[in-house]
C-alpha positions in Angstrom: -47.2 58.8 68.0 -48.6 56.1 65.7 -49.0 58.6 62.9 -45.4 59.7 63.3 -44.1 56.1 63.1 -46.3 55.3 60.1 -45.1 58.5 58.3 -41.4 57.7 59.1 -41.8 54.1 57.8 -43.6 55.2 54.7 -40.9 57.7 53.8 -38.1 55.2 54.6 -39.6 52.4 52.4 -40.3 54.9 49.6 -36.7 56.0 49.7 -35.5 52.3 49.6 -37.8 51.6 46.6 -36.5 54.6 44.7 -32.9 53.5 45.4 -33.7 49.9 44.2 -35.1 51.4 41.0 -32.0 53.4 40.4 -29.8 50.3 41.0 -31.8 48.1 38.5 -30.0 47.4 35.3 -32.1 45.7 32.7 -30.6 42.5 31.3 -29.5 42.5 27.7 -29.4 40.0 24.8 -26.9 39.9 22.0 -28.5 40.0 18.5 -26.7 40.0 15.2 -27.4 43.3 13.3 -27.0 44.0 9.6 -26.5 47.7 8.8 -28.0 47.7 5.3 -31.6 46.8 4.4 -33.7 48.9 2.1 -37.3 49.9 2.7 -37.4 51.7 -0.7 -35.5 51.1 -3.8 -33.6 47.9 -2.8 -30.2 47.2 -1.5 -27.7 44.4 -1.5 -29.2 42.6 1.5 -26.7 40.9 3.7 -23.6 41.8 1.7 -22.1 43.5 4.6 -21.2 41.7 7.8 -23.3 41.3 10.9 -22.3 43.0 14.0 -23.1 41.7 17.5 -25.2 44.4 19.3 -26.6 44.3 22.9 -30.3 45.2 23.2 -32.4 45.3 26.3 -34.3 42.0 26.7 -37.6 43.9 26.9 -37.3 45.3 23.3 -36.3 42.0 21.5 -39.3 39.9 20.5 -39.4 36.2 21.3 -38.3 34.3 18.2 -35.8 36.9 16.9 -33.0 35.4 14.9 -31.3 38.7 13.8 -32.0 42.4 13.3 -31.5 44.7 10.4 -31.2 48.5 10.1 -33.9 49.9 7.8 -32.8 52.4 5.1 -35.5 54.3 3.3 -39.0 55.6 4.0 -41.2 53.3 2.0 -42.5 51.6 5.2 -43.2 54.8 7.0 -45.2 55.6 9.1 -45.1 51.9 10.2 -41.4 51.4 10.3 -39.4 54.7 10.2 -36.2 55.2 8.3 -33.2 54.2 10.5 -35.3 51.8 12.7 -34.0 48.5 13.8 -36.3 45.6 12.6 -36.2 42.3 14.5 -36.6 39.3 12.2 -37.5 35.7 12.5 -35.9 33.6 9.8 -38.5 31.7 7.8 -39.0 30.6 4.1 -42.5 32.1 3.8 -44.7 34.6 5.6 -48.5 35.2 5.8 -50.3 37.5 3.5 -50.2 41.2 4.7 -47.2 40.6 7.0 -44.0 42.6 6.8 -40.9 40.7 5.8 -37.4 40.8 4.4 -37.3 39.7 0.7 -34.7 39.2 -1.9 -36.0 40.1 -5.4 -33.8 39.8 -8.5 -30.6 40.6 -6.6 -31.9 43.4 -4.3 -33.1 43.2 -0.7 -36.3 44.8 0.5 -38.3 45.3 3.7 -41.9 45.3 2.5 -45.4 44.1 3.2 -46.4 40.9 1.3 -49.7 41.1 -0.5 -51.1 38.1 -2.2 -54.2 38.0 -4.4 -55.2 34.4 -4.7 -58.1 35.1 -7.0 -55.9 36.8 -9.6 -52.7 34.9 -8.8 -50.8 38.1 -8.2 -48.1 38.9 -5.6 -46.8 42.4 -4.6 -44.3 43.8 -2.2 -46.2 46.7 -0.8 -45.0 49.9 0.7 -46.9 51.4 3.7 -45.9 54.9 2.5 -48.5 55.9 -0.1 -45.8 58.1 -1.8 -43.7 55.0 -2.7 -44.5 52.5 -5.4 -45.4 48.9 -4.8 -43.5 46.1 -6.6 -45.6 43.6 -8.6 -43.8 40.2 -8.8 -43.8 38.8 -12.3 -43.5 35.2 -13.2 -39.9 35.6 -14.4 -38.8 37.3 -11.2 -36.8 35.5 -8.5 -38.3 36.2 -5.1 -36.9 34.7 -1.9 -38.2 35.4 1.6 -35.6 35.8 4.3 -38.0 36.2 7.2 -40.8 37.9 9.0 -40.3 41.3 10.7 -41.6 40.7 14.3 -41.2 44.2 15.6 -39.0 47.3 15.4 -37.6 50.0 17.5 -36.2 53.5 16.8 -32.6 54.0 15.7 -30.0 53.0 18.3 
C-alpha cells in the first residue's frame, strides 16, 4: 500500500511540475534595436531609426544599452550574418574586444587590434576571407561601444 501511495504522489507531483513549466512565461526587456550595422564593408551606422524590441531577459547581457542587427560575414564564425549584437555604449574598448566603430563616415562591427610597440591600430575581421582595416593617422575613428554578446536572427 505504501508503494502505491508513493507512486501516486510521485506521478501527481510530476504532472504538476510539468504544468507549471508549461505555464511559465519568461519575462522580457525592451531594447532599442538598429537594423543596419555592417560586419564587412561598412554602412551608415545609426542613420536609420531605432525600434523598440522585446527580448527574453535571459539573452540580454547586463549593461546593454542598445542592440544592432549585423549585416555581413566578416565577423563569422564568431558573429554570424543577421545576428543581433548587444552593445554597451562606451568611448573606448580594450584591445582584442569586439566593438562598434565609426570610421570615416562608415559604421563597422569589428575586433579592435592595437599594437603598442609599432603604434598601429586595426579593425580586424574574424573571417579570414575578409580584409582587416588599418587605421591611418588621417582617419577619423570613433568607438560607439563594446559588443557584449550576440544571438541569432530574431
